[in-house]
C-alpha positions, 0 to 999 in steps of 0.5 A: 499499499502506498499513499499519499498521507503521511499520518499513518498509524497501525491499531486493532479495530476495537469496537464498530456501531452500525448505523443505518447508513454509515458505521463509526470504526474505533481503532486502538493503537499500541499504547492505548489511544484511541482513533474513531472514524464515521466510514459507510457501511459499505465500506466496513464490509468491502474492508472485511473490518471485525472487532481485532482486525489489524487496520489502518487510520490514514489522516490527511487533512489540509488543516487541524484546529485547536481550540481552548474554553 
């Protein structure tokens, strides 16, 4: 797999919450950090995602917004 994104994090699928159209996928990285993404149900099925399976969280963003109270 070759990607233009530089932020690629390998972890294990911790949870998948299926909705009507989309699914919330949580990936746990080594050390316990979790990343959650919303993807289509079709993508979950096409990728064969299951709890405990290895997966990558790939982050490609042109901006990151930071805020404080």
